C-alpha positions in Angstrom: 33.0 -183.4 63.7 30.1 -185.5 65.1 32.0 -185.9 68.4 32.3 -182.1 68.7 28.5 -181.7 68.1 27.7 -184.3 70.7 30.1 -182.7 73.2 28.5 -179.2 72.7 25.0 -180.7 73.0 26.0 -182.4 76.3 27.4 -179.2 77.8 24.2 -177.3 76.8 22.0 -179.9 78.5 24.3 -179.8 81.6 24.0 -176.0 81.8 20.3 -176.1 81.4 20.0 -178.6 84.1 22.1 -176.5 86.5 19.9 -173.4 85.6 16.7 -175.4 86.3 18.1 -176.5 89.7 19.1 -173.0 90.6 15.7 -171.7 89.5 13.9 -174.3 91.6 16.2 -173.4 94.5 15.3 -169.7 94.2 11.6 -170.6 94.1 12.0 -172.8 97.2 13.8 -170.0 99.1 11.1 -167.5 98.1 8.4 -169.9 99.1 10.0 -170.6 102.5 10.4 -166.8 103.0 6.7 -166.2 102.1 5.6 -168.9 104.5 7.9 -167.6 107.2 6.5 -164.1 106.7 2.9 -165.4 106.9 3.7 -167.3 110.1 5.3 -164.2 111.6 2.4 -161.9 110.8 -0.4 -164.3 111.7 1.1 -166.2 114.7 4.1 -164.3 116.1 3.6 -160.6 115.7 0.1 -160.5 117.2 1.4 -162.1 120.4 4.3 -159.7 121.0 3.1 -157.0 123.3 4.9 -153.8 124.5 6.1 -154.8 128.0 8.1 -151.8 129.0 7.7 -148.0 128.1 10.6 -145.7 129.1 9.8 -142.0 129.3 12.5 -139.4 129.3 11.4 -135.8 129.7 11.9 -132.5 131.5 8.2 -131.8 131.4 6.0 -131.6 134.5 3.6 -134.1 133.2 2.5 -137.3 134.9 3.4 -140.6 133.1 -0.3 -141.5 132.6 -1.0 -138.1 131.0 1.9 -138.6 128.6 0.6 -142.1 127.7 -2.9 -140.7 127.2 -1.5 -137.9 125.0 0.4 -140.5 122.9 -2.7 -142.7 122.6 -0.9 -145.6 124.1 -2.4 -148.4 126.3 -0.6 -151.2 128.1 -1.6 -153.9 125.6 -0.1 -152.4 122.4 1.4 -154.8 119.9 5.1 -154.1 119.3 5.2 -154.7 115.6 2.1 -152.6 114.9 3.3 -149.5 116.7 3.4 -146.4 114.4 6.2 -144.3 115.9 5.7 -141.3 113.5 2.0 -141.1 114.4 2.8 -141.1 118.1 5.4 -138.4 117.7 2.8 -136.2 116.0 0.3 -136.7 118.8 2.9 -135.8 121.4 4.1 -132.7 119.5 0.5 -131.5 119.4 0.7 -130.6 123.1 1.7 -126.9 123.6 4.3 -127.8 126.3 6.1 -130.2 123.9 8.8 -128.7 121.7 10.0 -132.0 120.2 9.3 -135.7 120.7 11.1 -138.9 119.6 9.5 -142.3 119.8 11.8 -145.4 119.4 11.1 -149.1 119.5 13.5 -151.1 121.7 13.7 -154.7 120.5 12.2 -157.1 121.4 9.3 -155.6 123.4 10.1 -152.0 124.6 9.2 -148.5 123.6 11.2 -145.3 124.5 9.5 -141.8 124.5 11.8 -138.8 124.7 10.0 -135.5 125.1 11.7 -132.1 125.1 9.8 -129.3 126.8 9.7 -125.7 125.8 11.8 -123.2 127.7 10.4 -119.9 128.9 11.8 -116.8 127.2 9.2 -114.0 127.7 5.8 -113.5 129.3 3.0 -111.7 127.6 -0.5 -110.8 129.0 -3.8 -111.8 127.6 -7.3 -110.5 128.3 -9.7 -112.7 130.3 -12.7 -110.4 131.0 -11.4 -107.7 133.3 -8.3 -109.7 134.3 -4.9 -110.0 132.7 -3.6 -113.6 132.4 0.2 -114.2 131.9 1.1 -116.4 128.9 4.6 -117.8 128.6 6.4 -117.7 125.3 9.4 -119.7 124.1 12.1 -118.9 121.5 9.9 -120.4 118.7 7.3 -117.7 119.5 4.8 -120.2 120.8 2.5 -119.2 123.7 2.6 -122.5 125.4 1.5 -122.0 129.0 -1.0 -120.0 131.1 0.6 -118.6 134.3 4.2 -118.2 135.2 6.5 -121.3 135.4 7.2 -122.4 139.0 11.0 -122.5 138.5 11.3 -119.1 136.8 8.8 -116.4 137.9 11.0 -113.5 136.7 10.7 -113.2 133.0 11.0 -110.1 130.7 7.7 -108.9 129.2 6.9 -109.0 125.5 4.0 -106.6 124.8 2.3 -104.8 121.9 0.6 -107.9 120.5 -3.0 -108.7 121.5 -4.1 -112.1 122.7 -6.9 -113.6 124.6 -6.8 -116.2 127.4 -7.5 -119.0 125.0 -4.4 -118.4 122.9 -2.3 -121.2 124.4 -0.8 -123.2 121.5 -0.8 -120.2 119.2 2.3 -118.7 117.7 3.4 -115.0 117.5 3.1 -113.3 114.1 5.6 -114.8 111.6 7.6 -111.5 111.1 8.4 -111.6 114.8 9.7 -115.2 114.9 13.3 -114.2 113.9 13.3 -111.8 116.9 12.4 -114.6 119.3 15.0 -117.0 117.8 17.8 -114.4 118.2 16.8 -113.6 121.7 16.7 -117.3 122.6 20.2 -117.6 121.2 21.3 -114.6 123.3 19.8 -116.1 126.5 21.7 -119.4 126.0 25.0 -117.9 125.1 25.0 -114.8 127.3 22.3 -115.0 130.0 23.7 -112.0 131.9 23.2 -109.8 128.8 19.6 -111.1 128.2 18.7 -110.5 131.9 19.3 -106.7 131.3 16.1 -106.6 129.3 12.9 -105.7 131.3 10.5 -105.4 128.4 10.3 -105.4 124.6 7.2 -103.7 123.1 6.1 -104.0 119.5 5.2 -100.7 117.8 3.2 -100.6 114.6 4.5 -98.3 111.9 2.6 -96.2 109.3 3.9 -98.5 106.5 2.3 -101.5 108.1 5.5 -102.9 109.6 6.8 -102.8 113.1 9.6 -101.5 115.3 10.8 -102.7 118.7 10.9 -100.5 121.9 13.3 -101.9 124.6 13.0 -101.1 128.3 16.2 -101.9 130.2 16.2 -103.3 133.7 18.6 -100.8 135.4 18.1 -97.6 133.3 15.0 -95.4 133.5 14.6 -94.9 129.7 13.1 -96.6 126.7 15.1 -97.3 123.5 13.9 -97.7 119.9 16.0 -100.4 118.2 14.3 -100.9 114.9 13.3 -104.4 113.6 16.4 -106.4 114.5 18.1 -107.3 117.7 21.3 -109.2 118.4 24.0 -109.5 121.0 26.3 -106.9 119.4 23.5 -104.3 119.4 22.6 -105.0 123.0 26.3 -104.7 124.2 26.7 -101.4 122.4 23.4 -100.2 123.7 24.0 -101.0 127.4 27.6 -99.7 127.2 26.2 -96.4 125.9 23.5 -96.3 128.6 26.1 -97.0 131.3 28.3 -94.1 130.0 25.3 -91.7 129.9 24.4 -92.6 133.4 27.9 -92.0 134.6 27.8 -88.6 132.9 24.6 -87.7 134.7 22.7 -87.3 131.4 20.3 -90.2 131.5 18.0 -88.9 134.2 16.8 -86.1 131.8 16.3 -88.5 128.9 12.8 -89.8 128.0 13.5 -91.9 124.9 16.6 -92.9 122.9 16.6 -93.7 119.2 19.2 -96.3 118.5 17.9 -97.5 115.2 21.0 -96.2 113.3 23.5 -97.5 115.9 24.0 -94.0 117.3 22.4 -92.4 120.3 19.8 -89.8 119.4 17.8 -88.9 122.5 14.8 -86.8 123.5 14.7 -85.2 126.9 11.7 -85.3 129.2 
């Protein structure tokens, strides 16, 4: 009986000894980790500079302008770079639709900027002059003047702006219209290019309706609040048929809000 008690006591002491050693081992590892982290933050990180900055973009902006917009200098510390804050600064520019900032270990930074694509042009008042403002599919007026690569854009009218409206967005109820038209332009540009102008008309109930002016047909068409590719195909097919029948020249306006052609003669 005494031998059993001594044996149990010996095992307990051995287990406690192993636990103490393991605990001291954990403490030592944590201490070494803390020391290593302090050495890194105080001696290594402050000496690691950004040595290369890659810029990928379709924007017509100079590299120095992009760096200035991002708030970056040539002597930035790699480990202190706040990528989210830089993205927000870049996205604040009207021309920038989206921006991604990535660290490239050990001393690089990659900036990817996606520019806005022109969808419509609107006109703002600047004294006695009219100034073109370019609009993208998000409904953002992002540029004064027509883009160099695409001077022929359909007109979006009926909403008033001034020449200082760059960076503003169209009224919220019109954003789905721009989104749908942007989708049509990407998927079926030939169909989109048949649009000459879309005008917003206010209704007595405080809402709005859209009036569409086709490129090749001398008529205006009321289409209601919504627009999509199916509606446009049906509309242009009907206009083509009316032109072939010699009816269209006598028509002033077509009401296509119900999906049927109801027209008023001149």
